[in-house]
C-alpha positions as CSV (number, residue, x, y, z in Angstrom):
1,M,165.9,83.7,170.2
2,Q,163.6,80.9,170.7
3,I,160.8,82.7,169.4
4,K,162.7,83.8,166.2
5,S,163.9,80.3,165.7
6,G,160.5,79.1,166.0
7,I,159.1,81.4,163.5
8,S,161.7,80.4,161.1
9,H,161.2,76.8,161.5
10,L,157.5,77.4,160.8
11,L,158.3,79.5,157.6
12,L,160.6,76.8,156.8
13,V,158.0,74.1,157.0
14,G,155.3,76.3,155.5
15,A,157.9,76.8,152.4
16,I,158.3,73.2,152.0
17,C,154.8,72.3,152.2
18,A,153.9,74.9,149.5
19,L,156.6,73.2,147.4
20,A,155.0,70.0,148.0
21,M,151.6,70.9,147.1
22,P,150.3,70.8,143.6
23,A,149.7,74.1,141.7
24,L,146.0,74.9,141.9
25,G,146.4,77.7,139.4
26,K,144.3,81.2,139.5
27,D,140.8,81.7,137.8
28,I,140.8,82.2,134.5
29,P,140.3,86.3,134.5
30,T,137.1,88.0,133.5
31,T,136.1,91.0,131.8
32,Q,133.4,92.9,130.0
33,A,132.5,91.4,126.6
34,K,133.1,94.8,124.7
35,R,136.7,94.8,125.9
36,V,137.5,91.7,123.6
37,G,135.3,92.5,120.7
38,L,132.2,90.9,121.9
39,S,128.8,92.3,121.9
40,A,127.0,91.4,125.6
41,E,123.6,91.9,124.1
42,R,124.4,89.4,121.4
43,L,126.3,87.0,123.7
44,D,123.0,86.8,125.9
45,R,121.9,84.5,123.1
46,V,123.9,81.7,124.2
47,T,121.9,81.6,127.5
48,E,118.8,81.9,125.5
49,L,119.6,79.2,123.3
50,T,120.4,76.7,126.2
51,Q,117.3,78.0,128.0
52,R,115.3,77.0,124.9
53,Y,116.5,73.7,125.0
54,V,115.6,73.3,128.6
55,D,112.4,74.6,128.5
56,A,111.4,72.2,125.1
57,G,112.6,69.3,127.7
58,R,115.4,68.5,125.1
59,I,118.0,68.9,127.8
60,A,118.0,68.9,131.7
61,G,120.6,71.7,132.0
62,A,123.8,73.2,130.4
63,I,126.9,75.1,131.4
64,T,128.4,77.3,128.8
65,M,131.6,79.3,128.9
66,V,133.0,81.6,126.3
67,S,136.7,83.3,126.4
68,R,138.5,85.7,124.3
69,H,141.8,86.7,124.4
70,G,142.6,84.6,127.6
71,K,139.4,86.5,129.3
72,L,136.3,84.8,130.3
73,V,133.1,86.7,129.2
74,H,130.5,84.4,129.5
75,Y,129.8,81.8,132.1
76,E,126.3,80.6,132.7
77,A,124.4,77.5,134.0
78,V,120.8,77.0,133.2
79,G,118.1,74.2,134.0
80,N,118.5,71.4,136.6
81,R,120.9,68.9,137.7
82,G,118.9,66.5,136.0
83,I,115.5,65.5,134.6
84,D,114.4,64.1,137.7
85,K,116.2,66.2,140.1
86,A,114.5,69.6,140.4
87,E,117.7,71.1,141.8
88,P,119.3,74.1,139.7
89,L,122.5,73.0,137.9
90,Q,125.6,74.3,140.0
91,K,128.9,75.8,138.0
92,D,131.0,73.1,139.8
93,D,129.0,70.1,138.7
94,L,130.8,67.0,137.5
95,F,130.3,65.8,133.9
96,R,131.0,62.5,132.0
97,I,133.3,64.2,129.3
98,Y,133.8,60.8,127.6
99,S,135.7,61.6,124.2
100,M,136.6,64.8,125.6
101,S,139.3,62.6,127.3
102,K,140.9,62.2,124.2
103,P,142.6,65.6,123.5
104,I,144.2,65.1,127.0
105,T,145.5,61.7,126.1
106,A,146.9,63.3,122.8
107,V,148.8,65.9,124.8
108,A,150.1,63.5,127.4
109,I,151.6,61.1,124.6
110,M,153.2,64.1,122.8
111,Q,154.9,65.2,125.9
112,L,156.6,61.9,125.6
113,Y,157.4,62.6,122.1
114,E,159.0,65.8,122.8
115,Q,161.3,64.0,125.2
116,G,162.4,61.9,122.4
117,K,160.8,58.3,123.6
118,F,159.3,57.5,120.2
119,Q,158.8,58.8,116.7
120,L,155.4,58.8,114.9
121,T,156.7,56.2,112.4
122,D,157.6,53.8,115.1
123,P,155.3,50.7,115.0
124,I,153.1,50.6,117.9
125,S,154.1,47.1,118.6
126,K,157.2,48.6,120.0
127,F,155.4,49.3,123.0
128,V,152.5,46.9,122.7
129,P,153.6,43.7,121.4
130,E,150.2,42.1,121.8
131,L,149.3,44.2,118.8
132,A,152.1,43.0,116.7
133,E,150.2,40.2,114.7
134,L,146.9,41.6,113.6
135,S,144.6,40.5,110.4
136,V,142.1,42.5,108.7
137,L,138.4,40.9,108.3
138,G,137.2,40.7,104.7
139,A,134.1,41.3,103.1
140,Q,133.6,37.4,103.0
141,G,134.7,36.7,106.4
142,E,138.3,36.0,105.4
143,L,141.2,36.9,107.4
144,T,144.2,38.7,105.9
145,P,147.5,39.6,107.9
146,A,147.8,43.0,108.0
147,N,150.1,44.1,105.0
148,K,152.2,46.6,107.6
149,P,152.5,47.5,110.8
150,I,150.5,50.2,112.7
151,T,152.3,53.2,113.2
152,M,152.1,55.8,116.2
153,Q,150.8,58.2,113.7
154,Q,148.0,56.0,112.5
155,L,147.0,55.5,115.9
156,L,146.5,59.2,117.0
157,T,144.8,59.8,113.6
158,H,142.2,57.0,113.9
159,T,143.6,55.4,110.6
160,A,145.2,52.3,112.3
161,G,142.1,50.0,111.3
162,F,140.7,49.6,114.8
163,S,136.8,49.9,115.6
164,Y,134.8,50.5,118.7
165,G,131.9,48.1,118.4
166,F,129.2,50.7,117.7
167,D,127.6,49.1,114.7
168,P,125.7,46.0,115.7
169,S,125.3,45.0,112.2
170,D,128.9,45.3,111.4
171,P,130.8,41.9,111.5
172,V,134.0,43.5,113.1
173,D,132.0,45.5,115.5
174,Q,129.9,42.5,116.5
175,L,133.4,40.8,117.7
176,Y,134.2,44.1,119.9
177,R,130.9,43.7,121.5
178,K,131.3,39.9,122.0
179,A,134.7,40.4,123.4
180,S,133.6,43.2,125.8
181,G,136.7,45.0,126.2
182,F,135.8,47.8,128.3
183,E,135.2,45.0,131.0
184,A,138.9,44.5,131.3
185,K,140.4,45.1,134.7
186,N,143.1,47.4,133.4
187,L,144.7,48.5,129.9
188,D,147.2,45.6,129.8
189,E,144.2,43.2,130.0
190,F,142.3,45.5,127.3
191,A,145.4,45.4,125.0
192,A,145.4,41.6,125.3
193,S,141.9,41.2,124.5
194,L,142.1,43.8,121.4
195,G,145.2,41.6,120.2
196,K,142.8,38.8,119.5
197,L,140.1,40.8,117.2
198,P,140.5,41.5,113.6
199,L,141.1,44.9,112.1
200,K,138.3,46.4,110.3
201,Y,140.7,48.1,107.5
202,Q,144.2,47.7,106.5
203,P,146.4,50.2,108.6
204,G,146.6,53.7,107.0
205,T,143.8,53.1,104.4
206,Q,140.5,54.5,106.4
207,W,139.8,57.0,108.9
208,H,137.7,55.2,111.5
209,Y,136.7,56.2,115.1
210,S,138.1,53.5,117.4
211,V,139.5,52.4,120.8
212,A,142.9,53.8,119.6
213,V,143.3,56.4,122.2
214,D,142.9,53.7,124.7
215,I,145.8,52.0,123.5
216,T,147.6,55.7,123.6
217,G,147.0,55.6,127.1
218,L,148.5,52.3,127.5
219,I,151.6,53.6,125.9
220,V,151.8,56.5,127.6
221,Q,151.8,54.2,130.7
222,R,154.4,51.9,129.5
223,I,156.7,54.5,128.3
224,S,156.6,56.7,131.4
225,G,156.5,54.1,133.7
226,Q,153.8,55.6,135.5
227,R,150.2,54.2,135.7
228,F,148.3,56.2,133.3
229,D,145.9,58.0,135.9
230,E,149.0,59.0,137.9
231,Y,150.9,60.4,134.8
232,L,148.0,62.7,133.9
233,Q,147.7,64.1,137.3
234,E,151.5,64.8,137.7
235,H,152.1,66.1,134.2
236,I,148.7,67.8,133.2
237,F,146.1,68.2,136.0
238,A,148.3,69.2,138.8
239,P,150.3,71.9,136.8
240,L,147.0,73.2,135.1
241,G,145.3,73.4,138.4
242,M,142.4,71.1,137.3
243,V,141.4,69.8,140.4
244,D,138.1,68.3,139.5
245,T,139.2,65.9,136.6
246,F,139.6,62.1,137.3
247,F,138.6,58.7,136.2
248,S,137.3,57.9,139.7
249,V,134.9,60.4,141.4
250,P,136.0,60.7,145.0
251,D,133.3,59.9,147.6
252,D,133.3,63.4,148.7
253,K,132.6,64.8,145.5
254,M,130.1,62.3,144.4
255,D,127.0,64.4,145.6
256,R,128.3,66.8,142.6
257,F,128.5,64.1,139.8
258,L,125.4,64.4,137.6
259,P,123.0,62.0,136.2
260,N,123.1,61.0,132.6
261,H,120.2,60.8,130.1
262,A,119.1,59.5,126.8
263,W,116.0,60.5,124.7
264,N,113.3,58.3,124.2
265,P,111.8,58.8,121.1
266,K,108.7,56.5,121.7
267,A,107.8,58.6,124.8
268,N,109.2,61.8,123.3
269,K,111.0,62.6,126.4
270,L,114.2,62.6,128.3
271,I,114.8,59.4,130.5
272,T,117.7,59.1,133.2
273,L,120.0,56.5,132.7
274,G,120.3,53.6,135.3
275,P,123.0,52.9,137.8
276,D,125.7,51.6,135.5
277,S,126.2,55.0,134.2
278,V,127.6,56.1,137.8
279,S,129.3,52.7,138.7
280,R,131.6,52.8,135.9
281,F,133.2,56.1,137.6
282,R,133.9,54.7,141.1
283,N,137.1,52.9,142.0
284,A,138.1,52.8,138.2
285,T,141.1,50.6,137.3
286,L,140.5,50.6,133.6
287,F,141.7,54.1,132.6
288,S,140.3,54.9,129.5
289,G,142.2,57.9,127.5
290,G,139.5,57.6,125.0
291,G,136.6,58.3,127.3
292,G,137.0,57.7,131.2
293,L,137.5,61.0,132.5
294,V,134.9,63.1,134.5
295,S,135.5,66.9,134.7
296,T,133.9,70.2,135.3
297,A,133.4,73.3,132.9
298,T,135.7,75.2,134.5
299,D,138.9,72.5,134.6
300,Y,138.2,71.9,130.8
301,L,138.4,75.6,130.2
302,R,142.0,75.7,131.9
303,F,143.0,72.9,129.6
304,S,141.6,74.6,126.5
305,E,143.1,78.0,127.7
306,M,146.5,76.1,127.7
307,L,145.7,75.2,124.2
308,R,144.7,78.4,123.1
309,G,147.9,79.9,124.7
310,G,150.1,77.8,122.6
311,G,150.8,74.9,125.5
312,E,151.1,77.2,128.6
313,L,149.2,78.5,131.3
314,D,149.8,80.5,134.2
315,G,153.6,80.1,133.4
316,N,153.4,76.5,133.3
317,R,154.2,74.9,130.1
318,I,152.6,71.7,129.1
319,I,153.6,71.3,125.6
320,G,155.6,73.1,123.2
321,R,154.1,75.6,120.8
322,N,155.5,73.8,117.5
323,T,154.3,70.6,118.9
324,L,150.8,71.8,119.4
325,N,150.7,73.4,116.1
326,Y,151.7,70.2,114.3
327,M,148.9,68.2,116.5
328,T,146.5,70.6,115.2
329,T,147.7,70.5,111.4
330,N,145.5,68.1,109.2
331,H,147.1,64.7,109.0
332,L,144.7,62.7,106.9
333,P,145.8,62.7,103.3
334,A,143.3,63.2,100.7
335,S,143.0,59.4,99.9
336,V,141.8,58.4,103.2
337,A,138.3,57.8,103.3
338,G,136.1,58.1,106.4
339,G,133.4,56.2,108.5
340,G,132.3,55.2,111.8
341,T,130.0,56.8,114.2
342,G,130.4,58.7,117.5
343,E,132.5,61.8,117.8
344,S,133.2,61.7,113.9
345,P,134.3,64.7,112.3
346,N,131.9,64.2,109.3
347,L,134.7,62.2,107.2
348,V,132.0,60.7,104.9
349,G,133.3,58.2,101.6
350,T,136.1,60.1,100.3
351,Q,135.1,63.7,101.0
352,L,136.4,65.4,104.2
353,N,133.4,67.9,104.0
354,G,135.4,70.8,105.6
355,F,136.8,68.8,108.3
356,G,140.1,67.2,108.9
357,F,141.9,65.4,111.9
358,G,145.1,66.2,113.7
359,L,146.9,64.2,116.4
360,G,143.9,64.0,118.9
361,F,141.9,66.9,117.4
362,G,139.4,67.3,114.9
363,L,140.0,70.3,112.7
364,M,137.8,72.5,110.5
365,T,139.6,72.9,107.1
366,D,136.9,74.7,105.2
367,P,133.8,76.4,107.2
368,A,131.8,76.8,103.9
369,A,132.2,73.1,103.1
370,A,131.3,72.2,106.5
371,G,128.2,74.0,106.4
372,V,128.4,75.8,109.6
373,I,129.9,79.1,110.6
374,G,133.4,78.8,112.1
375,S,137.1,79.5,111.2
376,K,139.6,77.6,109.2
377,G,142.1,76.1,111.6
378,E,139.6,75.8,114.5
379,F,140.1,72.7,116.4
380,Y,137.9,70.6,118.7
381,W,136.1,67.5,120.0
382,G,133.2,66.4,121.9
383,G,131.9,63.6,124.1
384,A,129.3,61.1,123.9
385,A,127.1,62.9,126.3
386,G,127.0,66.0,124.4
387,T,130.0,67.7,125.9
388,V,131.8,70.0,123.5
389,F,134.6,72.5,123.1
390,W,136.6,74.2,120.5
391,V,139.6,76.6,120.0
392,D,139.4,79.1,117.5
393,P,143.1,80.4,117.0
394,K,141.9,83.0,114.3
395,E,139.5,84.5,116.8
396,D,141.7,83.8,119.7
397,L,138.6,82.0,121.3
398,V,137.7,79.2,123.6
399,V,134.1,77.9,123.7
400,I,132.9,75.1,126.1
401,A,129.4,73.2,126.8
402,M,128.5,70.8,129.0
403,I,125.4,68.8,129.1
404,Q,124.6,65.0,130.0
405,L,122.6,63.3,127.1
406,M,123.8,60.3,125.1
407,G,123.4,60.3,121.8
408,S,121.7,63.8,121.2
409,P,119.5,64.0,118.3
410,W,119.5,67.6,118.7
411,P,121.8,70.3,116.6
412,L,123.0,72.0,119.9
413,R,126.6,71.9,118.8
414,S,125.7,73.9,115.7
415,D,123.2,76.1,117.1
416,L,126.0,76.9,119.8
417,K,128.3,78.0,117.0
418,V,126.0,80.3,115.4
419,A,125.1,81.9,118.9
420,V,128.8,82.5,119.6
421,H,130.0,83.7,116.2
422,Q,127.2,86.1,115.7
423,A,128.5,87.9,119.1
424,I,131.5,88.8,117.6
425,I,131.9,92.4,116.5
426,G,135.5,93.4,116.5
427,D,138.9,92.0,117.4
């Protein structure tokens, strides 16, 4: 009786512990390329492509992943961990994904939308009163009060009028640089700093890449009552089994954190960036929903497969199917002109050039106009260090590519699209 009682007690404790543990998820199943309409021989060209980039000294290394119909058919790591690190790149190495944080933040805020916590027509000042009274900086340096409140929809589509500070010759960007908002201790301090800066455009009149997604993260925090990093962990990372995605790299995983690089045109070679490219990701307190996450290729594949699966992975529903469809619908009116640098979906002047923007995702609306092979309805985004992903609903395809190169001058993303699409030979 005592033995049975002891066993029962252990089983009960084990069951409780199992319930308390975050779901780790299962590996994405693998299959042969031909089973999902891909040519294995042609798919080898993806590896050949990244190897050429490594051999030419354009990148230190790259990880590429291709899945179709929810089955992984290509997963390769080529090159080294760094240009000064003669160690082979490992598949579980950690990458700065920078702006690939943005789709994750968009899913987080739209989870709260599904709960009825806000409407897209709500002014953002309802949640961030620090941004209630903003002005627009005119061409002559004059300040004009914003003619209407910034809405949640404008925030999520980069049409709010904010900027990033990328252009050193732009008057608004000069003020962003001087304010050094990303040196703030937390999101509240970041918003207070942003509230003192002028808008670049009147809300809703221009698409311009900006800090809007960092404000979105703050709104997630204020609506949910949870610190933003804790919200993401509980509602996205743990359910999806994303065990290596975080704002701060844990000490016991720091050996897997890759160096970052830049291209030195004068020396005609890659250079390794300094310690600042690492220190930002240790003990972070400013949880940048726009560009602060570190992740692995496999973790981001799990997130992307959830998107491909209509908001669900391994029985865990993260977002509703119709909500996701709405997020990947083009929200930019034809009258919105585009500008800015960074991860711009090529919105130039008044021409959309085959691209649009949804709620957190770039969209391909016309492959011919875009000038690169793809499918209408494909949604995607990339990061400043060269990472990129896309989900192609028409082909039921997910592609991930991870490198660490700031401001890459190379057409790797377009080359990758060609290499993947030419491998498709059936349904």
